[in-house]
C-alpha positions as CSV (number, residue, x, y, z in Angstrom):
1,X,-29.8,-5.1,-4.6
2,X,-30.8,-1.8,-6.4
3,X,-29.8,-1.9,-10.1
4,X,-27.7,0.9,-11.6
5,X,-29.7,3.0,-14.1
6,X,-30.3,1.4,-17.4
7,X,-27.6,3.4,-19.2
8,X,-24.9,1.5,-17.2
9,X,-25.5,-2.0,-18.6
10,X,-23.0,-4.8,-17.8
11,X,-20.2,-4.9,-20.4
12,X,-17.5,-7.4,-21.2
13,X,-14.9,-7.1,-18.4
14,X,-11.2,-7.4,-19.4
15,X,-8.8,-7.7,-16.4
16,X,-5.1,-8.3,-17.0
17,X,-5.0,-12.0,-16.1
18,X,-1.3,-12.2,-17.1
19,X,-0.5,-9.5,-14.5
20,X,-2.4,-11.5,-11.9
21,X,-0.4,-14.6,-12.9
22,X,2.9,-12.6,-12.6
23,X,1.9,-11.3,-9.2
24,X,1.2,-14.9,-7.9
25,X,4.6,-15.9,-9.2
26,X,6.2,-12.9,-7.4
27,X,4.4,-13.8,-4.2
28,X,5.6,-17.4,-4.4
29,X,9.2,-16.2,-5.1
30,X,9.0,-14.0,-1.9
31,X,7.9,-17.0,0.1
32,X,10.7,-19.2,-1.4
33,X,13.3,-16.5,-0.5
34,X,12.0,-16.6,3.1
35,X,12.2,-20.4,3.3
36,X,15.7,-20.5,1.7
37,X,17.0,-17.9,4.1
38,X,15.3,-19.7,7.0
39,X,17.3,-22.8,5.9
40,X,20.5,-20.8,6.2
41,X,19.5,-19.7,9.7
42,X,19.0,-16.0,8.8
43,X,17.1,-13.8,11.2
44,X,13.4,-12.9,10.7
45,X,12.3,-9.3,10.9
46,X,8.7,-7.9,10.8
47,X,8.5,-4.7,8.8
48,X,5.8,-2.0,8.6
49,X,4.8,-0.1,5.5
50,X,7.3,2.6,4.4
51,X,10.1,0.9,6.4
52,X,13.6,0.8,5.0
53,X,13.1,-2.6,3.5
54,X,16.0,-2.3,1.2
55,X,18.3,-3.0,4.1
56,X,16.6,-6.4,4.6
57,X,17.9,-7.4,1.2
58,X,21.4,-5.9,1.9
59,X,21.7,-8.1,5.0
60,X,19.7,-11.2,3.7
61,X,17.1,-10.8,6.5
62,X,13.8,-12.5,6.1
63,X,11.2,-9.7,5.8
64,X,7.7,-10.4,7.0
65,X,5.0,-7.8,6.6
66,X,2.0,-8.0,9.0
67,X,0.0,-5.5,7.0
68,X,0.4,-7.2,3.7
69,X,-0.3,-10.6,5.3
70,X,-3.6,-9.2,6.7
71,X,-4.6,-7.9,3.3
72,X,-3.8,-11.4,1.9
73,X,-6.1,-12.9,4.5
74,X,-8.9,-10.5,3.8
75,X,-8.7,-10.9,0.0
76,X,-9.2,-14.6,0.5
77,X,-12.1,-14.2,3.0
78,X,-10.1,-15.4,5.9
79,X,-9.8,-12.2,8.0
80,X,-13.1,-12.1,9.9
81,X,-12.3,-15.1,12.1
82,X,-8.8,-13.8,12.9
83,X,-10.2,-10.4,13.8
84,X,-12.8,-12.1,16.1
85,X,-10.0,-14.0,17.9
86,X,-8.2,-10.7,18.6
87,X,-11.4,-9.1,19.9
88,X,-12.1,-12.1,22.2
89,X,-8.6,-11.5,23.5
90,X,-9.8,-8.0,24.5
91,X,-8.4,-5.9,21.6
92,X,-10.8,-3.1,20.8
93,X,-13.1,-3.5,17.9
94,X,-12.1,-0.1,16.5
95,X,-8.3,-0.7,16.7
96,X,-6.4,-1.3,13.4
97,X,-7.7,-4.1,11.3
98,X,-4.2,-5.1,10.4
99,X,-3.2,-5.4,14.1
100,X,-6.3,-7.4,14.9
101,X,-5.9,-9.7,11.9
102,X,-2.2,-10.3,12.7
103,X,-2.8,-10.8,16.5
104,X,-5.6,-13.3,15.6
105,X,-3.2,-15.2,13.4
106,X,-0.7,-15.4,16.3
107,X,-3.4,-16.5,18.8
108,X,-4.9,-19.0,16.4
109,X,-2.2,-19.9,13.9
110,X,-3.9,-23.2,13.0
111,X,-6.7,-21.3,11.4
112,X,-4.5,-18.7,9.8
113,X,-3.5,-18.8,6.1
114,X,0.2,-19.8,5.6
115,X,0.3,-20.8,9.2
116,X,0.3,-17.1,10.3
117,X,3.0,-15.0,8.7
118,X,4.5,-18.1,7.1
119,X,4.8,-19.6,10.5
120,X,7.9,-17.5,11.2
121,X,8.4,-16.0,14.6
122,X,10.2,-12.7,14.5
123,X,13.7,-12.2,15.8
124,X,13.0,-8.5,15.8
125,X,10.3,-6.1,15.0
126,X,11.2,-2.8,13.3
127,X,9.2,-0.2,15.2
128,X,8.7,2.7,12.8
129,X,6.4,5.7,12.4
130,X,7.6,6.3,8.9
131,X,4.0,5.6,7.8
132,X,1.7,5.5,10.8
133,X,2.1,6.5,14.5
134,X,0.1,3.4,15.4
135,X,3.0,1.2,14.4
136,X,4.7,2.1,17.7
137,X,2.0,0.5,19.8
138,X,1.5,-2.4,17.3
139,X,5.3,-3.2,17.5
140,X,5.0,-3.3,21.2
141,X,2.1,-5.7,21.0
142,X,3.9,-8.1,18.8
143,X,7.1,-8.0,20.9
144,X,5.0,-8.7,24.1
145,X,3.0,-11.5,22.5
146,X,6.2,-13.4,21.6
147,X,7.9,-12.5,24.8
148,X,11.5,-12.3,23.8
149,X,11.6,-10.3,20.6
150,X,14.0,-7.5,20.0
151,X,12.5,-4.2,18.9
152,X,14.3,-1.5,17.0
153,X,12.7,1.9,16.7
154,X,13.1,4.4,13.9
155,X,11.3,7.7,14.5
156,X,10.6,10.3,11.9
157,X,9.2,13.8,12.0
158,X,5.6,14.6,11.0
159,X,6.5,16.4,7.9
160,X,5.2,20.0,7.6
161,X,5.2,22.6,4.8
162,X,7.8,24.4,6.9
163,X,10.2,21.5,6.8
164,X,9.7,20.1,3.3
165,X,7.6,22.5,1.3
166,X,5.5,20.7,-1.3
167,X,5.8,17.0,-1.8
168,X,5.3,15.3,-5.2
169,X,2.5,12.8,-4.9
170,X,3.9,9.9,-7.0
171,X,7.6,10.2,-6.3
172,X,7.5,11.6,-2.7
173,X,10.3,14.0,-3.7
174,X,9.9,17.2,-1.6
175,X,10.9,20.8,-2.5
176,X,13.4,20.6,0.3
177,X,14.3,18.7,3.5
178,X,15.1,20.5,6.7
179,X,18.7,19.6,7.4
180,X,18.3,18.8,11.1
181,X,15.3,16.6,10.4
182,X,17.2,14.8,7.7
183,X,20.2,14.2,9.9
184,X,17.9,13.0,12.7
185,X,16.4,10.2,10.5
186,X,19.7,9.3,8.8
187,X,21.4,8.8,12.2
188,X,18.7,6.3,13.1
189,X,19.1,4.5,9.7
190,X,22.9,4.1,10.5
191,X,22.0,2.8,14.0
192,X,19.6,0.3,12.3
193,X,22.5,-0.8,10.0
194,X,24.7,-1.4,13.0
195,X,21.8,-3.3,14.7
196,X,21.6,-5.6,11.6
197,X,25.4,-6.0,11.6
198,X,25.3,-7.2,15.2
199,X,22.2,-9.4,14.6
200,X,23.5,-11.1,11.5
201,X,27.3,-11.1,12.3
202,X,27.9,-9.5,8.8
203,X,29.5,-6.2,8.1
204,X,27.8,-3.8,5.7
205,X,28.7,-4.7,2.1
206,X,28.7,-1.4,0.2
207,X,28.8,-3.1,-3.2
208,X,25.8,-5.2,-2.2
209,X,24.0,-2.1,-1.0
210,X,24.5,-0.4,-4.3
211,X,23.2,-3.4,-6.2
212,X,20.1,-3.6,-4.0
213,X,19.3,0.1,-4.4
214,X,19.8,-0.1,-8.2
215,X,17.2,-2.8,-8.4
216,X,14.9,-0.8,-6.1
217,X,15.3,2.3,-8.3
218,X,14.4,0.4,-11.5
219,X,11.4,-1.1,-9.8
220,X,10.2,2.3,-8.4
221,X,10.5,4.0,-11.8
222,X,8.5,1.2,-13.4
223,X,5.7,1.6,-10.8
224,X,5.6,5.4,-11.3
225,X,5.3,5.0,-15.1
226,X,2.5,2.4,-14.6
227,X,0.7,4.9,-12.4
228,X,0.9,7.6,-15.1
229,X,-0.3,5.1,-17.8
230,X,-3.4,4.3,-15.6
231,X,-4.7,7.8,-16.4
232,X,-4.9,6.9,-20.1
233,X,-8.2,6.7,-22.0
234,X,-9.4,4.1,-21.9
235,X,-8.0,3.0,-18.5
236,X,-5.8,-0.1,-19.3
237,X,-6.0,-2.1,-16.1
238,X,-8.6,-3.1,-13.6
239,X,-8.4,-2.0,-10.0
240,X,-8.7,-5.7,-9.2
241,X,-5.2,-6.0,-10.7
242,X,-3.9,-2.7,-9.5
243,X,-4.7,-3.4,-5.9
244,X,-1.9,-5.9,-5.8
245,X,0.7,-3.2,-6.5
246,X,1.1,-1.9,-2.9
247,X,2.8,-5.2,-2.0
248,X,5.6,-4.1,-4.4
249,X,5.7,-0.4,-3.6
250,X,5.7,-0.8,0.1
251,X,7.4,-4.1,0.8
252,X,9.5,-5.8,-1.9
253,X,10.8,-3.0,-4.2
254,X,14.4,-4.2,-3.9
255,X,13.8,-7.8,-4.9
256,X,14.8,-9.1,-8.3
257,X,11.4,-10.8,-8.7
258,X,9.6,-7.5,-7.9
259,X,11.6,-5.8,-10.7
260,X,10.7,-8.6,-13.1
261,X,7.0,-8.2,-12.2
262,X,7.1,-4.4,-12.6
263,X,9.0,-4.6,-15.9
264,X,6.7,-7.2,-17.5
265,X,3.5,-5.5,-16.2
266,X,4.7,-2.2,-17.6
267,X,5.3,-3.7,-21.0
268,X,1.8,-5.3,-21.1
269,X,0.2,-2.0,-20.0
270,X,2.1,-0.1,-22.6
271,X,0.8,-2.5,-25.2
272,X,-2.8,-2.0,-24.1
273,X,-2.4,1.8,-24.1
274,X,-0.9,1.6,-27.6
275,X,-3.9,-0.5,-28.8
276,X,-6.4,1.7,-26.9
277,X,-7.6,-1.4,-25.1
278,X,-9.3,-0.8,-21.8
279,X,-10.7,-2.8,-18.9
280,X,-14.2,-2.3,-20.5
281,X,-15.3,-1.6,-24.0
282,X,-17.0,1.7,-23.2
283,X,-16.1,4.0,-20.3
284,X,-19.1,5.9,-19.0
285,X,-17.7,7.5,-15.8
286,X,-14.2,8.0,-14.5
287,X,-13.7,8.1,-10.7
288,X,-10.7,8.7,-8.4
289,X,-10.5,6.4,-5.4
290,X,-8.9,7.3,-2.0
291,X,-8.5,5.1,1.1
292,X,-7.1,1.6,1.8
293,X,-8.8,-0.9,-0.5
294,X,-11.5,-3.0,1.2
295,X,-9.5,-6.2,0.4
296,X,-12.4,-8.6,0.8
297,X,-14.7,-6.8,-1.7
298,X,-15.2,-7.0,-5.5
299,X,-16.7,-3.5,-5.5
300,X,-14.3,-2.3,-8.1
301,X,-15.2,-5.2,-10.4
302,X,-18.9,-4.5,-10.0
303,X,-18.6,-0.9,-11.2
304,X,-16.0,-1.6,-13.9
305,X,-18.3,-4.1,-15.5
306,X,-20.8,-1.2,-15.8
307,X,-18.4,1.2,-17.4
308,X,-17.3,3.0,-14.2
309,X,-13.5,3.0,-14.3
310,X,-10.8,4.3,-11.9
311,X,-7.8,6.0,-13.5
312,X,-6.4,7.2,-10.2
313,X,-6.3,5.1,-7.0
314,X,-4.6,7.5,-4.5
315,X,-4.1,4.7,-1.9
316,X,-2.2,2.4,-4.4
317,X,-0.1,5.3,-5.7
318,X,0.6,6.5,-2.2
319,X,2.7,3.4,-1.8
320,X,5.0,4.3,-4.7
321,X,8.3,6.2,-4.2
322,X,11.2,7.2,-6.3
323,X,14.2,5.3,-5.0
324,X,17.6,6.7,-6.2
325,X,20.6,4.4,-6.0
326,X,22.9,7.5,-5.9
327,X,21.0,8.8,-2.9
328,X,20.1,5.7,-0.8
329,X,19.6,7.5,2.6
330,X,17.7,10.4,1.2
331,X,15.5,7.8,-0.6
332,X,14.8,6.0,2.6
333,X,14.0,9.3,4.4
334,X,11.5,10.1,1.6
335,X,9.7,6.9,2.2
336,X,8.1,8.6,5.2
337,X,6.8,11.5,3.2
338,X,3.5,9.8,2.2
339,X,0.2,11.6,2.9
340,X,-0.3,9.8,6.1
341,X,2.8,11.3,7.6
342,X,2.6,14.8,6.1
343,X,0.3,17.7,6.9
344,X,-2.4,18.1,4.3
345,X,-1.0,21.3,2.8
346,X,2.3,19.6,2.0
347,X,0.9,17.3,-0.7
348,X,-2.6,18.7,-1.6
349,X,-1.4,20.7,-4.6
350,X,0.4,17.6,-6.0
351,X,-2.6,15.3,-5.5
352,X,-4.9,17.9,-7.1
353,X,-2.6,18.0,-10.1
354,X,-2.7,14.2,-10.1
355,X,-6.5,14.1,-10.2
356,X,-6.7,16.7,-13.0
357,X,-4.3,14.5,-15.0
358,X,-6.6,11.6,-14.5
359,X,-9.6,13.6,-15.8
360,X,-12.2,12.2,-13.5
361,X,-15.9,12.9,-13.1
362,X,-16.0,12.2,-9.3
363,X,-14.3,10.4,-6.5
364,X,-15.1,7.6,-4.0
365,X,-13.4,8.2,-0.6
366,X,-13.3,5.2,1.8
367,X,-13.7,6.3,5.4
368,X,-11.9,3.5,7.2
369,X,-13.0,2.3,10.6
370,X,-10.2,-0.2,10.5
371,X,-7.6,2.5,10.1
372,X,-8.5,5.8,11.6
373,X,-5.3,7.8,10.6
374,X,-6.0,7.4,6.9
375,X,-9.4,8.9,7.4
376,X,-8.0,12.1,8.9
377,X,-8.6,15.0,6.6
378,X,-11.0,13.1,4.4
379,X,-13.8,15.7,4.7
380,X,-11.4,18.5,4.1
381,X,-10.2,16.7,1.0
382,X,-13.8,16.2,-0.1
383,X,-14.3,20.0,0.2
384,X,-11.1,20.8,-1.7
385,X,-12.1,18.5,-4.6
386,X,-15.4,20.4,-4.9
387,X,-14.2,23.9,-4.4
388,X,-10.9,23.8,-6.3
389,X,-11.7,21.3,-9.1
390,X,-15.5,21.1,-9.1
391,X,-15.3,17.4,-8.6
392,X,-18.1,15.8,-6.5
393,X,-17.3,12.9,-4.2
394,X,-18.9,10.4,-1.9
395,X,-17.6,9.1,1.5
396,X,-18.2,5.4,2.0
397,X,-17.5,3.6,5.3
398,X,-15.3,0.7,4.6
399,X,-12.8,-1.1,6.9
400,X,-9.9,-2.7,5.0
401,X,-10.2,-6.3,6.5
402,X,-13.5,-6.8,8.3
403,X,-16.0,-7.6,5.6
404,X,-18.9,-7.1,8.0
405,X,-18.2,-3.3,8.1
406,X,-19.1,-2.8,4.4
407,X,-21.7,-5.3,3.0
408,X,-21.4,-5.2,-0.7
409,X,-25.2,-4.6,-1.2
410,X,-25.2,-1.6,1.2
411,X,-22.1,0.0,-0.5
412,X,-23.7,-0.5,-4.0
413,X,-27.0,1.1,-2.9
414,X,-25.1,4.2,-1.6
415,X,-22.7,4.5,-4.5
416,X,-25.4,4.0,-7.1
417,X,-27.2,7.1,-6.1
418,X,-23.9,9.0,-6.5
419,X,-23.2,7.4,-9.9
420,X,-26.7,8.4,-11.1
421,X,-26.0,12.0,-10.1
422,X,-23.0,12.1,-12.5
423,X,-24.9,10.8,-15.5
């Protein structure tokens, strides 16, 4: 392994272990909720990123997340075998890593962590393109694998500058929303509510819905404040801690235990910022990061230990949204206005502003062979960073779950040359 230039010597690394402990507690609380609801005979739904998950809490539905489960497997070094099981079943090697990992856990549940999605067969799959058009096909795959699973579809427009104007990167609040497009999505959300009413036998409880969205709003505001504090000097939190936050932003925002995690994490981060305490003693280089995190890798840790810090992780922050309890349906529509489902020009001004706020020296852009949609526009983004902000960047090939696609030594060799050019 090629050593980083002598100026970047290994320093004392200071992750937020209490945040990690809180996250494990939140994760366990989510599993306990699922088991308790299972004991009451409540239905199981599989939800994709950016789905209207608040409604699962309104109706006491068990919410399982194939994408987050796959990230969990990868972070524990258990994804490669599951991916191989899917490929042996004739799923293409370059299809979505999350799909392959989830399919592998269904085909070989004995080898899958938590028995494969907590061992819970779905009663329905929420088919949604609120984040990724690939979710349509993936929902069909899961429904077919289980044979008798209901599938409910929520479609959304691909948001353009014409329909929404500019979109704020952290909050996902647009300048406007085309009225016809808005009504199109809201009508489907109402249809989904009626679907859940029929499935559960419960009528919509408006008081419960207000309570759920109030929790979600508080959680979302805490996450956005945390993102803004991450741009502080020094950077207060390690990316090895921050990478857990998409589980909150995408999937469990409306849970009481998610709010507790976000509130306590925010207070600890505020204290670090107040004390000017960072993840390392001396910051040498500040980098932005874009692309799904390679969950199996400690690449961030390697560079943080050497004074290379990351005040802006555009993937993590892409999972945050402002939820407003007074505007529940508008909030759910805005969940689909993340960069993956907007044309580049709709959010580029906002993300450029975000990167300027973070005051970075460069950027690492992960080109993801395990998720092709998130790599669209990557080279155009690289050019914009250089032309508009004078910020150099490097593109590194890195699937999110298959560790064989980004051996750590190979990635370090490539990134070291880039780091040296910034010194």
